[in-house]
C-alpha positions as CSV (number, residue, x, y, z in Angstrom):
1,M,51.1,-19.0,-42.2
2,N,54.2,-20.6,-40.8
3,P,53.4,-24.1,-39.6
4,N,56.0,-23.8,-36.7
5,D,54.0,-20.8,-35.3
6,T,51.6,-21.7,-32.5
7,P,48.7,-19.4,-31.6
8,G,49.2,-17.4,-28.5
9,P,46.8,-17.3,-25.6
10,E,43.5,-15.6,-26.2
11,I,43.4,-12.2,-24.6
12,P,40.1,-11.3,-23.0
13,P,38.6,-8.0,-24.0
14,N,39.2,-5.0,-21.8
15,P,36.0,-3.3,-20.7
16,A,37.8,-0.1,-20.3
17,T,39.0,0.0,-23.9
18,E,36.0,-1.7,-25.6
19,P,33.2,0.6,-26.9
20,D,30.1,0.7,-24.7
21,T,27.4,-1.1,-26.6
22,A,25.0,-1.5,-23.6
23,V,21.5,-0.1,-24.0
24,P,21.3,3.1,-22.1
25,A,18.8,3.2,-19.2
26,V,15.5,4.9,-19.9
27,A,15.3,8.1,-18.0
28,P,12.3,8.4,-15.7
29,P,9.5,10.8,-16.9
30,P,10.0,14.3,-15.5
31,L,8.0,15.3,-12.5
32,E,5.2,17.8,-12.8
33,E,6.4,21.3,-12.4
34,P,5.2,22.5,-8.9
35,L,2.6,25.3,-8.6
36,P,3.8,28.7,-7.6
37,E,3.6,29.6,-3.9
38,N,0.5,31.8,-4.4
39,P,-1.2,30.6,-7.6
40,D,-3.9,32.6,-9.1
41,G,-7.3,31.3,-10.2
42,K,-6.1,30.6,-13.7
43,T,-3.2,28.5,-12.6
44,L,-5.5,26.5,-10.2
45,F,-8.0,26.1,-13.0
46,E,-5.3,24.7,-15.3
47,A,-4.0,22.4,-12.6
48,L,-7.6,21.1,-12.1
49,L,-7.7,20.0,-15.7
50,R,-4.2,19.0,-16.5
51,R,-1.9,18.7,-13.4
52,P,-3.6,16.8,-10.5
53,G,-0.2,15.7,-9.2
54,A,1.1,19.3,-8.9
55,L,-2.2,20.3,-7.3
56,A,-2.0,17.5,-4.8
57,D,1.5,18.6,-3.8
58,H,0.3,22.2,-3.4
59,L,-2.6,21.0,-1.2
60,A,-0.1,19.0,0.9
61,K,1.6,22.2,1.9
62,G,-1.5,23.4,3.7
63,E,-2.8,25.7,1.0
64,S,-6.3,24.1,0.8
65,G,-8.5,27.0,2.0
66,K,-8.3,29.2,-1.1
67,V,-8.4,26.1,-3.4
68,T,-11.5,24.7,-1.7
69,R,-13.4,28.0,-2.0
70,L,-12.5,28.4,-5.6
71,F,-13.4,24.9,-6.6
72,A,-16.6,25.0,-4.5
73,G,-17.6,28.2,-6.3
74,I,-17.0,26.7,-9.7
75,A,-19.0,23.6,-8.8
76,V,-22.0,25.6,-7.5
77,A,-22.0,27.9,-10.5
78,S,-21.7,25.1,-13.0
79,F,-24.5,23.0,-11.4
80,M,-26.8,26.1,-11.3
81,L,-26.2,26.7,-15.0
82,F,-26.8,23.1,-16.0
83,G,-29.9,23.0,-13.8
84,F,-31.2,26.1,-15.6
85,V,-30.7,24.2,-18.9
86,L,-32.8,21.3,-17.5
87,G,-35.4,23.8,-16.4
88,C,-35.8,25.0,-19.9
89,F,-37.5,21.7,-20.7
90,A,-40.7,22.5,-18.6
91,K,-40.0,26.3,-18.1
92,H,-42.2,28.2,-15.6
93,E,-41.2,27.6,-12.0
94,Q,-38.6,25.0,-13.1
95,L,-36.4,27.7,-14.4
96,W,-35.4,28.5,-10.8
97,A,-36.4,25.2,-9.1
98,S,-34.3,22.9,-11.3
99,P,-31.1,24.9,-10.7
100,L,-31.7,24.9,-7.0
101,K,-32.5,21.2,-6.8
102,V,-29.6,20.1,-8.9
103,T,-27.1,22.2,-6.9
104,V,-28.5,21.2,-3.5
105,G,-28.6,17.6,-4.5
106,M,-25.0,17.5,-5.6
107,V,-23.8,19.4,-2.5
108,I,-25.8,17.0,-0.2
109,A,-24.4,14.0,-2.0
110,G,-20.9,15.3,-1.4
111,I,-21.5,16.0,2.2
112,I,-23.1,12.6,2.9
113,C,-20.3,10.7,1.2
114,F,-17.3,12.7,2.6
115,P,-16.9,10.8,5.8
116,S,-16.8,7.5,3.9
117,L,-14.4,9.0,1.4
118,Y,-11.9,9.7,4.2
119,I,-12.2,6.2,5.5
120,F,-11.7,4.5,2.1
121,T,-8.9,6.9,1.2
122,T,-7.1,5.9,4.4
123,L,-7.5,2.3,3.4
124,T,-5.6,2.9,0.2
125,G,-2.6,4.0,2.2
126,A,-2.8,7.7,1.3
127,R,-1.6,10.3,3.8
128,V,-4.1,13.0,3.3
129,S,-5.7,15.5,5.8
130,L,-9.3,16.3,6.0
131,H,-8.7,19.8,4.5
132,Q,-6.7,18.3,1.6
133,L,-9.3,15.7,0.9
134,G,-12.1,18.3,1.1
135,A,-10.3,20.4,-1.5
136,S,-9.9,17.3,-3.7
137,L,-13.6,16.5,-3.5
138,A,-14.5,20.1,-4.3
139,G,-12.2,19.9,-7.3
140,A,-13.8,16.7,-8.5
141,L,-17.3,18.3,-8.2
142,A,-16.0,21.4,-10.0
143,L,-14.6,19.3,-12.8
144,A,-17.9,17.4,-13.1
145,G,-19.7,20.7,-13.3
146,L,-17.5,22.1,-16.0
147,L,-18.0,19.0,-18.1
148,L,-21.7,19.3,-17.6
149,L,-21.5,22.8,-18.9
150,G,-19.6,21.5,-22.0
151,I,-22.6,19.1,-22.6
152,A,-25.2,21.7,-21.8
153,P,-25.7,23.2,-25.3
154,A,-26.6,19.7,-26.7
155,V,-29.0,19.1,-23.8
156,W,-30.6,22.5,-24.4
157,I,-31.3,21.6,-28.0
158,F,-33.3,18.6,-26.9
159,A,-35.0,20.5,-24.1
160,E,-36.4,22.9,-26.6
161,S,-37.3,20.4,-29.3
162,T,-38.8,17.4,-27.5
163,N,-41.6,16.7,-25.1
164,S,-40.4,13.3,-24.1
165,L,-39.9,13.3,-20.3
166,G,-38.3,9.9,-20.4
167,F,-35.7,10.8,-23.1
168,M,-34.7,14.0,-21.3
169,G,-34.3,12.1,-18.0
170,W,-32.0,9.5,-19.5
171,L,-30.1,12.2,-21.4
172,A,-29.5,14.1,-18.2
173,M,-28.4,11.0,-16.4
174,A,-26.0,10.0,-19.2
175,A,-24.5,13.5,-19.1
176,W,-24.0,13.2,-15.3
177,L,-22.5,9.7,-15.5
178,V,-19.9,10.8,-18.1
179,S,-19.0,13.9,-16.1
180,A,-18.8,11.9,-12.9
181,G,-16.6,9.4,-14.5
182,F,-13.9,12.0,-15.3
183,A,-14.4,13.6,-11.9
184,L,-13.8,10.3,-10.1
185,R,-10.7,9.6,-12.1
186,F,-9.4,13.0,-11.1
187,L,-10.1,12.2,-7.4
188,K,-8.2,8.9,-7.8
189,S,-5.3,10.8,-9.3
190,M,-5.3,13.1,-6.3
191,V,-5.3,10.1,-3.9
192,A,-2.5,8.4,-5.8
193,A,-0.4,11.6,-5.6
194,T,-0.7,11.5,-1.8
195,G,0.6,7.9,-1.5
196,G,-2.6,5.9,-2.1
197,R,-1.9,2.6,-3.9
198,G,-5.0,0.4,-3.5
199,K,-7.7,0.9,-6.1
200,G,-10.4,-1.3,-4.5
201,P,-11.5,1.0,-1.7
202,L,-11.9,4.1,-4.0
203,T,-13.8,2.0,-6.5
204,V,-16.3,1.0,-3.8
205,W,-16.6,4.6,-2.7
206,S,-17.2,5.7,-6.3
207,V,-20.1,3.3,-6.6
208,V,-21.6,4.5,-3.3
209,F,-21.3,8.2,-4.4
210,L,-22.9,7.5,-7.8
211,L,-25.8,5.7,-6.2
212,V,-26.3,8.5,-3.7
213,S,-26.2,11.2,-6.4
214,L,-28.7,9.3,-8.6
215,Q,-31.1,8.8,-5.7
216,M,-31.0,12.5,-5.0
217,T,-32.5,13.1,-8.5
218,T,-35.5,11.1,-7.3
219,S,-35.7,12.4,-3.8
220,L,-35.8,16.0,-5.0
221,R,-38.2,15.4,-7.9
222,P,-39.6,16.9,-10.0
223,I,-36.5,18.3,-11.7
224,L,-37.6,18.0,-15.3
225,G,-41.4,17.8,-15.1
226,R,-43.9,20.0,-13.3
227,S,-45.9,19.4,-10.2
228,D,-48.2,21.3,-7.8
229,D,-45.7,20.4,-5.0
230,F,-42.2,21.7,-4.8
231,L,-41.0,18.3,-3.4
232,T,-42.8,15.0,-3.2
233,N,-43.3,12.9,-0.1
234,E,-43.5,9.6,-2.0
235,K,-40.5,7.3,-1.5
236,K,-39.2,5.6,-4.6
237,F,-35.9,4.0,-5.7
238,F,-34.4,5.9,-8.6
239,L,-34.6,3.0,-11.0
240,Q,-38.3,2.5,-10.2
241,H,-38.9,6.2,-10.8
242,W,-37.1,6.2,-14.1
243,A,-38.9,3.1,-15.3
244,E,-42.3,4.7,-14.5
245,T,-41.5,7.9,-16.3
246,S,-39.6,6.5,-19.3
247,G,-42.6,6.6,-21.6
248,E,-44.1,9.9,-20.3
249,S,-44.3,13.2,-22.1
250,L,-44.5,16.7,-20.9
251,P,-48.1,17.7,-20.3
252,V,-49.6,20.3,-22.7
253,E,-49.7,23.9,-21.6
254,G,-52.3,24.6,-19.0
255,S,-52.3,21.1,-17.4
256,R,-50.0,19.8,-14.6
257,R,-48.8,16.5,-13.2
């Protein structure tokens, strides 16, 4: 190096000529593909299980009538079949009484809790109509019914192999709580897809719905055991009823209680 040479001024890098080393922005996840204009039952069934966002967008277009009827039919059929499995425990009149009571109980619970569902959904900031919310609730009940049908074979095995009334009661309640948990998550997804942001109001409503549905199992008793009366007039809280029957067994053939 020549000692007489002096270094020239430092030239700043030119962004236009320098290679781009910046980390590329992460692309947002693709939106769910919308449902066709007139979806068939298979498409709606798939949306119920996998695509709640696309289903919510479809309901927002005012196409809730057909969807509500389909989901209501699935829910009623599923509850009837699961009730029949429960009726296999005591057999006799319970083969038709249990399906009827289970289905009526779930329908009544949904009707009772629907007004409060609209109020709590509004509190989340969701923009949802009554028809759209009704279809969403029917979808949640249909999903719960389908999950109960998935658990039904295991419940039937115990219904045919044990006489423990308490065990069968807790098994049926556990199956319902698991199914209801997935159904309520679906309902929250539907509300979120319509603009709902707050989780607190729907959480409160979920607790209310579960309490009402569980109380219906006591109000419409007997569902598992047998009785001379189709319905009982005695008032009991469901936890009290479960505690009293947890150690009972199915009476032997020829006796009733």
